[in-house]
C-alpha positions as a printed NumPy array, in Angstrom:
array([[  -8.544,  -76.132,   26.389],
       [  -5.955,  -73.977,   24.618],
       [  -7.157,  -70.958,   26.575],
       [  -6.482,  -72.616,   29.932],
       [  -3.236,  -74.572,   29.804],
       [   0.255,  -73.827,   28.435],
       [   1.154,  -77.515,   28.06 ],
       [  -1.825,  -78.052,   25.779],
       [  -0.778,  -74.992,   23.782],
       [   2.733,  -76.401,   23.42 ],
       [   1.398,  -79.739,   22.214],
       [  -0.99 ,  -78.005,   19.806],
       [   1.871,  -75.995,   18.289],
       [   3.643,  -79.223,   17.295],
       [   1.091,  -79.695,   14.531],
       [   2.507,  -76.667,   12.701],
       [   5.982,  -78.245,   12.278],
       [   7.682,  -74.88 ,   12.878],
       [   5.688,  -73.346,   10.001],
       [   4.646,  -70.048,   11.521],
       [   3.485,  -68.6  ,    8.215],
       [   0.409,  -70.764,    7.7  ],
       [  -3.048,  -69.239,    7.977],
       [  -3.933,  -71.698,   10.735],
       [  -0.918,  -70.708,   12.819],
       [  -1.531,  -66.986,   12.333],
       [  -5.158,  -67.445,   13.401],
       [  -3.987,  -69.382,   16.472],
       [  -1.357,  -66.729,   17.254],
       [  -3.801,  -63.814,   16.952],
       [  -6.659,  -65.414,   18.879],
       [  -5.304,  -67.89 ,   21.424],
       [  -1.784,  -66.571,   21.996],
       [  -3.039,  -62.998,   22.34 ],
       [  -3.766,  -63.782,   26.01 ],
       [  -1.798,  -65.892,   28.509],
       [  -3.382,  -69.152,   29.72 ],
       [  -6.081,  -68.29 ,   32.224],
       [  -9.517,  -69.211,   33.55 ],
       [ -10.515,  -65.551,   33.369],
       [ -13.837,  -64.969,   31.614],
       [ -13.386,  -63.66 ,   28.099],
       [ -16.91 ,  -62.916,   26.925],
       [ -19.035,  -62.296,   30.019],
       [ -19.296,  -58.599,   30.789],
       [ -20.06 ,  -57.343,   34.267],
       [ -20.743,  -59.537,   37.271],
       [ -21.83 ,  -63.106,   36.542],
       [ -24.235,  -64.77 ,   38.956],
       [ -23.993,  -68.538,   39.12 ],
       [ -27.175,  -70.091,   40.54 ],
       [ -26.997,  -72.472,   43.475],
       [ -28.457,  -75.833,   42.503],
       [ -29.198,  -78.263,   45.316],
       [ -28.534,  -81.661,   43.791],
       [ -29.569,  -84.853,   45.501],
       [ -27.209,  -87.791,   45.56 ],
       [ -28.1  ,  -90.597,   43.186],
       [ -26.019,  -93.697,   42.59 ],
       [ -28.435,  -94.907,   39.926],
       [ -28.728,  -91.912,   37.583],
       [ -25.637,  -91.233,   35.507],
       [ -27.122,  -88.542,   33.255],
       [ -29.835,  -85.984,   33.805],
       [ -30.33 ,  -82.746,   31.89 ],
       [ -32.97 ,  -80.341,   30.62 ],
       [ -32.412,  -78.595,   27.289],
       [ -32.827,  -75.654,   27.329],
       [ -32.458,  -75.46 ,   31.108],
       [ -35.014,  -72.68 ,   31.602],
       [ -38.61 ,  -73.863,   31.214],
       [ -41.197,  -71.232,   30.31 ],
       [ -44.649,  -71.188,   28.748],
       [ -43.104,  -69.804,   25.549],
       [ -40.513,  -72.521,   24.898],
       [ -40.342,  -76.288,   24.957],
       [ -37.7  ,  -78.285,   26.789],
       [ -36.462,  -81.845,   26.484],
       [ -35.716,  -83.784,   29.657],
       [ -33.103,  -86.522,   29.269],
       [ -31.867,  -88.973,   31.871],
       [ -30.193,  -92.359,   31.947],
       [ -30.138,  -94.865,   34.77 ],
       [ -27.929,  -97.841,   35.609],
       [ -30.832,  -99.792,   37.096],
       [ -34.584,  -99.957,   36.457],
       [ -36.873,  -98.23 ,   38.923],
       [ -39.246,  -95.324,   39.365],
       [ -38.421,  -91.905,   37.976],
       [ -40.17 ,  -88.755,   39.166],
       [ -39.423,  -85.317,   37.745],
       [ -40.627,  -82.414,   39.873],
       [ -40.63 ,  -78.698,   39.058],
       [ -39.526,  -76.158,   41.643],
       [ -39.933,  -72.398,   41.681],
       [ -37.001,  -70.017,   41.98 ],
       [ -37.831,  -69.831,   45.685],
       [ -37.359,  -73.613,   46.   ],
       [ -41.039,  -74.55 ,   46.377],
       [ -42.372,  -77.595,   44.526],
       [ -44.871,  -76.43 ,   41.921],
       [ -45.741,  -79.744,   40.321],
       [ -44.693,  -83.119,   38.962],
       [ -43.884,  -83.396,   35.256],
       [ -43.308,  -87.104,   35.062],
       [ -43.602,  -90.224,   37.176],
       [ -43.219,  -93.75 ,   35.831],
       [ -41.695,  -97.131,   36.607],
       [ -39.307,  -98.485,   34.037],
       [ -37.626, -101.832,   33.444],
       [ -35.039, -100.265,   31.136],
       [ -32.957,  -97.117,   30.918],
       [ -34.984,  -93.923,   31.196],
       [ -34.806,  -91.42 ,   28.382]])
């Protein structure tokens, strides 16, 4: 947050009680204050492509994630989701081209999914 907003920086500086000689303040000065507040990317080099994800609207699910988000034969992923109401959950896999390649999970539940 310190990288994005000057007000947050100002509030953060209050913790130093005008002591600008502490190691913590010097670290803050040399890392955060070296650049003005901005949403500019600091670490990504070159052009960054953000994928388009077509989400469907769901009033029942309040959390859904896959960690890590890229599923391959070489790694394992954990799928986590939580629901406000019981019901049927189906998790489908789609190719990069948007074609359904299979169903990973389908089950009715009387409690929160996870």
